C-alpha positions as CSV (number, residue, x, y, z in Angstrom):
1,M,13.9,58.4,23.4
2,S,12.9,55.4,25.5
3,N,14.2,52.1,25.3
4,Y,12.0,50.5,22.8
5,E,12.6,53.5,20.1
6,S,15.4,54.2,17.6
7,S,16.4,56.2,15.0
8,K,17.1,52.9,12.7
9,P,13.9,51.1,11.4
10,Y,13.4,47.6,12.3
11,I,13.7,44.9,9.9
12,K,11.4,42.4,9.9
13,S,12.3,38.7,9.3
14,V,9.7,36.0,8.9
15,N,10.6,32.5,9.6
16,I,8.0,29.8,7.9
17,P,8.3,26.0,8.4
18,N,9.4,24.1,5.2
19,P,6.2,22.3,4.5
20,L,4.2,26.1,4.2
21,Y,6.9,27.3,1.8
22,Q,6.6,24.3,-0.4
23,S,3.0,24.9,-0.4
24,L,3.2,28.5,-1.0
25,K,5.3,27.4,-4.1
26,G,2.5,24.6,-5.1
27,D,4.9,22.1,-4.7
28,Y,3.7,20.1,-1.6
29,F,0.6,17.6,-1.8
30,V,-1.6,15.6,0.5
31,G,-3.5,12.6,-0.4
32,Q,-4.9,9.1,1.1
33,T,-5.8,5.6,-0.2
34,E,-9.6,4.2,-0.3
35,P,-10.2,2.5,3.3
36,I,-8.4,-0.8,2.5
37,R,-9.0,-4.3,3.9
38,F,-6.8,-6.9,5.1
39,D,-7.1,-10.4,7.2
40,G,-4.8,-12.7,8.3
41,N,-4.2,-14.9,5.3
42,R,-3.5,-11.7,2.9
43,N,-2.4,-8.1,3.7
44,A,-2.8,-4.8,1.9
45,S,-0.6,-1.4,1.4
46,G,-0.6,2.1,0.4
47,G,3.0,3.8,-1.5
48,L,3.6,7.1,-2.7
49,V,5.1,6.0,-5.7
50,N,7.8,8.2,-8.1
51,P,6.5,7.3,-11.7
52,S,9.7,6.6,-14.3
53,G,10.3,9.7,-16.2
54,S,8.4,11.9,-13.4
55,G,11.6,14.3,-13.7
56,V,10.8,15.3,-10.1
57,D,11.7,14.1,-6.7
58,L,9.5,13.0,-4.1
59,F,10.2,14.1,-0.7
60,V,8.0,12.3,2.2
61,N,7.1,14.7,4.7
62,A,4.5,13.0,6.9
63,F,2.2,10.2,6.9
64,T,-0.4,8.6,8.7
65,I,-2.2,5.0,9.4
66,T,-5.5,4.7,10.6
67,N,-7.1,1.9,12.0
68,Y,-10.6,1.7,12.2
69,S,-10.8,-2.1,14.1
70,N,-10.9,-3.3,17.2
71,E,-7.2,-5.0,16.6
72,P,-3.5,-3.7,16.5
73,F,-1.5,-4.7,13.3
74,T,1.9,-3.8,12.2
75,A,2.9,-1.6,9.4
76,E,5.8,-2.3,7.4
77,I,8.3,0.7,5.6
78,W,9.5,0.0,2.8
79,F,12.1,1.7,0.3
80,N,11.9,0.9,-3.2
81,S,9.9,-2.3,-3.3
82,I,7.5,-3.8,-5.3
83,P,4.3,-4.7,-3.0
84,P,2.1,-7.7,-3.9
85,G,-1.3,-7.5,-6.0
86,K,-2.6,-5.0,-8.6
87,G,-2.2,-1.5,-7.5
88,T,-5.3,1.2,-7.7
89,T,-3.9,4.5,-7.8
90,S,-5.9,6.9,-5.8
91,D,-8.1,10.0,-6.7
92,N,-8.1,11.5,-3.3
93,V,-4.9,13.7,-3.9
94,S,-4.6,17.8,-4.1
95,P,-2.2,20.5,-3.8
96,A,-2.1,21.6,-0.2
97,N,-2.4,24.7,-1.9
98,T,-5.4,24.8,-3.5
99,T,-5.1,28.7,-4.7
100,I,-2.8,27.0,-7.2
101,R,-3.7,24.6,-9.8
102,S,-0.6,22.2,-9.7
103,K,-0.7,18.6,-10.0
104,P,1.5,16.1,-8.5
105,K,3.8,14.1,-10.4
106,G,3.7,11.1,-7.9
107,K,1.0,9.1,-6.9
108,I,-0.4,7.4,-4.0
109,K,-1.4,3.8,-5.0
110,F,-3.1,0.7,-2.9
111,A,-3.7,-2.7,-3.0
112,E,-6.1,-4.8,-1.0
113,M,-6.7,-8.1,0.3
114,V,-3.4,-9.6,-1.6
115,K,-1.1,-12.6,-0.8
116,G,2.7,-12.5,-0.2
117,V,5.6,-9.6,0.8
118,P,6.8,-6.8,-1.2
119,A,9.8,-8.0,-3.6
120,K,13.2,-6.4,-3.6
121,G,13.3,-3.4,-1.6
122,V,14.4,-2.8,1.8
123,N,12.3,-3.3,5.2
124,V,13.5,0.0,7.1
125,F,11.6,0.2,9.7
126,N,8.1,-1.1,11.5
127,R,5.0,0.8,13.6
128,V,2.7,-1.5,15.7
129,V,-0.7,0.6,15.1
130,P,-3.0,0.4,18.3
131,P,-6.7,-0.1,17.4
132,K,-9.2,2.8,17.0
133,S,-6.8,4.9,16.4
134,T,-4.7,7.3,13.8
135,L,-0.5,6.9,14.3
136,V,1.2,10.1,12.8
137,S,4.7,10.5,11.8
138,D,6.2,13.7,10.5
139,E,8.9,12.6,9.1
140,D,9.9,16.8,7.8
141,G,10.9,15.3,4.3
142,K,13.9,13.5,4.7
143,F,13.4,9.9,2.8
144,I,14.0,11.2,-1.3
145,F,13.0,9.3,-3.9
146,P,14.0,9.7,-7.9
147,N,11.8,8.3,-10.7
148,N,10.7,4.9,-10.4
149,G,11.2,5.1,-6.0
150,S,8.5,4.1,-3.7
151,Y,7.7,5.0,0.0
152,V,5.4,1.8,0.9
153,I,3.7,1.3,3.6
154,F,2.8,-2.4,4.0
155,L,-0.2,-3.6,6.3
156,V,0.3,-7.0,8.2
157,S,-2.8,-8.2,9.8
158,P,-3.2,-10.7,12.9
159,E,-4.4,-13.8,13.0
160,N,-7.7,-13.8,11.1
161,K,-9.7,-10.7,11.9
162,E,-10.6,-8.5,8.9
163,I,-8.9,-5.4,9.3
164,E,-10.0,-2.1,7.5
165,A,-7.4,1.1,7.1
166,E,-6.4,3.9,5.6
167,I,-3.0,5.6,4.8
168,A,-2.5,9.1,4.1
169,Y,0.9,11.1,2.6
170,G,1.9,14.9,2.6
171,W,5.0,15.4,0.7
172,F,6.4,17.8,-1.6
173,E,8.6,17.6,-5.0
174,K,11.1,19.0,-6.7
175,K,12.4,19.2,-10.0
176,R,15.4,16.7,-10.7
177,K,18.5,17.7,-11.6
178,K,20.3,16.1,-14.3
179,D,22.4,13.0,-12.9
180,C,26.3,14.1,-12.5
């Protein structure tokens, strides 16, 4: 018998990344805003929002911010804020596993050319988005939002230049356990 042969059968074990596991279950979703504009006097935002009564927790897995302009800008990341302006709900959302017809409870909402800054919530960190580029951030599902929670990316324009950008999210949802 060689070193590679055995009288005992091998047990196969496969490890898969959590996003793939969530996608196989039909619980992973992706989506993006429409192109959004902002300039020196007006800002924009794109957020992943967990509506009241959704019955799920949202786990932010990844986000991207695409800057189509020749100018850098600052992206502020806010937890549980109320961004200024009337948000529009994006239709550009899909389950990552297109073999399953699951629908997300979470919504991507965006607003452009608004005055003011987010109310309430916490500005937890900022990112500079270089010109003509896409900033990618893998968060591995570590940011979790219950009903009425939100992960908002607030875009602040430099000076008087008009900027065009898009924000995209990847997230998974888990049925919420009853509060203790």
